[in-house]
Phi, psi and omega in degrees: 000131179229128176250144180283116180246121178280136175298132175288152174288134196236076181241105181232116181285122178227148179264141176278131180236169175294133181263356187293341182279346187272140174269168181293140183224137172281124183287144177278353184241084179228091191055039181283132178297133179207186180181185181310131184061022179079011184265108178294342183250033184297144189312311184268120182305332180293344176267010183256139182220170165249126188248128176236127178229117186213142174295143177256307181202202187290342185239342194240150177234147177246134175234131177229137181241120182244151174298136171242027182217115183307127178094356180254127182255164177244118185249351185207140176222136170225132175240119175263138182212168180290119183111350178162194180215150177217150179228165176215144179075183175209162179294121182225166175257126173073037177292161186229012183275134179270356179198162171221146180216159179222149171238132185208168179246102179272161164288148182240136184292169181293336175273006174085020187250154171235134179252131184233158169234126189237122184236148179209169184211159176254152177310154176065023178212129181266002179276182182225134164278158181212146162236120186249156175051051169270119181257119184231151171293136186294328184271001176297130187224149175281344180262010183285135172237125188251131183282082179203119181238020177260118183286153172285174174233133171285125183266322180198153176214108189226149179293139178248120178077199179258123178303142173276186181292322182244008182206165177209152179245131174250136169269127187233143177223138179215156181244151179203149181285344187247334189230154171205110008258168168285133184246346184257130180226144179256127182238137178230137180135152182056234184277002186252137179226105179042053178265133183274140175231143180259123180279140174239126188050035182079014183227143175241142179247124183261108173265171176079024175272169174251150177298153174049048183223134178267125181241146167243118180257133171261120193250122168245161178255151183223130179267177184289347175275352179094005177285137186243141180299148183293315184254146178253151182249122185280150174225127182263129181231135176237111183283159184292151177274159174233155176261158180294140175247091191285338186200162178162180178240138186227153180238182172298142188297336179276343175221070185294340179289343179265100183285125185239340180220148168260143178229153173219140177245119182237135181247138171233102187063236178272348183270132177243122178262125184243119184235140173238144174230144172300146176292313180265124185300342177276352177269134180237131180289126175254340179206141177208141184212139172246123179266117188242130175238114175267008177123344182252009179121157184285144176226128176278137180226120182290141179257144183280124179273133176232167175065032185062026179107003183278349178201163172213146184214158177214141179247135180229157174249141178234131176277157180308135178089348182282144172228157189208138165262145179213160168213165184252138171246132186213162172218135176263161174301133178078003178276135183269122180073176178259165177237162181220149179277349176205161179288328180195183173275005179252031180224155181299337179288352176285165182261135185247145176221141176243126181313135182100337185268174175063062175298172183303334186273004176276108186248151182271173174275166181291146170287143176304138175078012179297144184287334173266139184218162178234151178207162181244143178220115173056039171086358179257131174277125178244127180251120189250162175074032181268161172247155181301135177094350173300144180249123179255123178240132183247133179234152168277179188289345176275350178104356179295126177290123182264315187195144176229134178225153171257119187298136172245339182235170178287339171232128180237144184247142183227134175267113179197153184234159178094195181274123190239149174240122185249116180258124181240122178251122185246176177298330185262352180155202186232133172245138181241119187241154177238128181211146178256128177234000000 
């Protein structure tokens, strides 16, 4: 999944100051895992990188973006900074570079910091991934060695506030003979293996968790010399639960209010069928994928396109107790690049499913502009624009099947009252209509 990201206007007035007063600092970005929007677990592996930001000399800084996914190449890099912008590489077809880097002279703030916006791209794609508003000490270097061999000690690591479905905040405190306070902490547990977090006001935020899950995280502290505490302090986190979302309408994650696809999740036994249809009848699917994360990481699954692009579906099996976050990647006819309904499976914009939910009678609303439509006359529901052989099923709002007929005429009539859901199966696909009688 690749989203087109426009560069932000980047105008920050900063003063150039003398650097002689600043001491040596170890950079926090030395082949550090990162990704689009700063997320090292970003849903599309092509958007994941290893990021290096290191001082070169008294006036220059180096930024390098390297592939963090086997088989994904980097063909373009742009760094925006106070005082200018610099690029490396160019958009190419079939590139084979695993990294791009730039060296430049930024303006430095009075606090000795530089704020950067970093954009990069993959071959055969004109869009940009982006990490914005990274503030680093100008003198921070990956080559720094600090004369300190005494490790810090973690004093405490406790849950702060109420964990969300996909994240939790920990309040962390550590002691050290050289520094006060310690700001770097190493977390192991759940999706993290010795992953470094930077504390702000004594707190670290753990993203990329799954809902309704208990985690035990082991927390260690790290000082500026790179010493890591000998002992870890455990922190137990239980994330918030989510409910199944059997149906709905979704837009691109950057503009969720613009609905572009309808989706429906229907279960038969352990098999779950996931179907998407364009909201607008003029849009036809040319590509569709559902990214599903059942707790062990996101997995992409191609969806089978049917009806000339009017729908796409994928079937998966779920064992008892399994839960999953998912989002959809799709492309319509004439669309440049793909769009997605969420940035990853670790955000609330993703769609959630719990095994055992979403029986077959959970139906979606009709797509706008559907060829089959329904209307009422004198208390009778009429389904129009049918073809002989089309199957019409009518349900009440609870999902109870009220009536099924096989069309003989272009208009069929049904006597039923209340809020009704009408499912019409034709040779080219399925339309689902909602009507009040």
